[in-house]
C-alpha positions as CSV (number, residue, x, y, z in Angstrom):
1,M,-0.1,0.0,0.0
2,K,1.4,3.4,-1.0
3,S,1.7,6.2,1.5
4,Q,0.9,9.7,0.7
5,G,4.6,10.6,0.7
6,D,5.2,7.9,-2.0
7,E,2.4,9.3,-4.1
8,H,3.8,12.8,-3.8
9,N,7.3,11.7,-4.7
10,E,6.0,9.9,-7.8
11,K,4.1,13.1,-8.9
12,K,7.3,15.0,-8.4
13,Q,9.2,12.8,-10.6
14,G,6.5,12.8,-13.2
15,N,6.5,16.6,-13.3
16,R,10.3,16.8,-13.4
17,Q,10.3,14.4,-16.4
18,G,7.6,16.4,-18.1
19,S,9.7,19.6,-17.5
20,R,12.8,18.0,-18.9
21,V,10.9,17.1,-22.1
22,S,9.5,20.5,-22.3
23,Y,12.9,22.0,-22.0
24,L,14.3,19.5,-24.6
25,V,11.6,20.4,-27.2
26,A,12.2,24.2,-26.6
27,G,15.8,23.8,-26.9
28,L,15.4,21.9,-30.3
29,G,13.2,24.5,-31.6
30,I,15.4,27.4,-30.6
31,G,18.5,25.5,-32.1
32,A,16.6,24.9,-35.3
33,M,15.7,28.6,-35.5
34,F,19.3,29.6,-35.1
35,G,20.5,27.0,-37.4
36,I,18.2,28.3,-40.1
37,L,18.9,32.0,-39.5
38,L,22.7,31.6,-39.3
39,A,22.9,29.0,-42.3
40,P,25.3,29.9,-45.1
41,R,22.5,30.9,-47.4
42,S,21.6,34.3,-48.6
43,G,18.8,36.2,-46.7
44,D,16.6,36.1,-49.7
45,D,17.0,32.3,-50.1
46,T,16.4,31.8,-46.3
47,R,13.3,34.0,-46.3
48,E,12.0,32.2,-49.5
49,W,12.6,28.8,-47.9
50,I,10.8,29.8,-44.7
51,A,7.9,31.2,-46.6
52,T,7.6,28.1,-48.7
53,K,7.7,25.9,-45.6
54,C,5.1,28.0,-43.9
55,K,2.9,28.0,-47.0
56,N,3.1,24.2,-47.3
57,G,2.4,23.9,-43.5
58,M,-0.7,26.1,-43.9
59,D,-1.9,24.2,-46.9
60,S,-1.5,20.8,-45.1
61,V,-3.4,22.2,-42.0
62,N,-6.2,23.6,-44.1
63,T,-6.5,20.2,-45.9
64,R,-6.6,18.4,-42.6
65,V,-9.2,20.8,-41.3
66,R,-11.4,20.4,-44.4
67,Q,-11.2,16.5,-44.0
68,T,-11.9,16.7,-40.4
69,R,-15.0,19.1,-41.0
70,Q,-16.3,16.5,-43.7
71,H,-15.8,13.7,-41.3
72,F,-17.6,15.4,-38.6
73,A,-20.5,16.3,-41.0
74,Q,-20.8,12.7,-41.9
75,L,-20.9,11.6,-38.3
76,I,-23.5,14.2,-37.6
77,D,-25.6,13.1,-40.5
78,R,-25.3,9.4,-39.5
79,G,-26.3,10.3,-35.9
80,Q,-29.2,12.4,-37.1
81,Q,-30.4,9.5,-39.3
82,Q,-30.1,7.0,-36.3
83,V,-32.1,9.4,-34.1
84,S,-34.7,9.9,-36.8
85,D,-35.0,6.1,-37.2
86,A,-35.3,5.7,-33.5
87,V,-38.0,8.3,-33.2
88,N,-40.0,6.5,-36.1
89,Q,-39.6,3.2,-34.3
90,V,-40.9,4.7,-31.1
91,S,-43.8,6.4,-32.9
92,D,-44.8,3.2,-34.6
93,A,-44.6,1.4,-31.3
94,V,-46.8,4.0,-29.6
95,N,-49.3,3.8,-32.4
96,T,-49.5,0.1,-32.3
97,G,-50.1,0.3,-28.5
98,R,-52.8,2.8,-29.0
99,E,-54.4,0.5,-31.6
100,A,-54.2,-2.4,-29.3
101,F,-55.7,-0.2,-26.4
102,K,-58.7,0.7,-28.5
103,K,-59.3,-2.8,-29.6
104,A,-59.1,-4.1,-26.0
105,K,-61.4,-1.3,-25.0
106,T,-63.8,-2.0,-27.6
107,A,-63.8,-5.8,-26.9
108,A,-64.3,-5.1,-23.2
109,A,-67.3,-2.9,-23.9
110,V,-69.1,-5.4,-25.9
């Protein structure tokens, strides 16, 4: 059985590891940025390369957003159809029950 101290130490270790990963990712990003900016290319070439990469990234993000939007639209349509089918089934069951009640009521009155 774990004590509260053990759980607290485990949480601290998890937080430290998460911080280490965050610092690693930040360091890699900063290093990549400096590597691009200090590369032996001309400024025009570097700016063109960065602009091309940004444009390609935006195009891929827009494509994924469009695909996700279409996927969710299909899911919503499918869900609406299922709800509509369920409502129709319940409505049919209610009507069948009413008819059975009327028949039973008529039979009991006779």
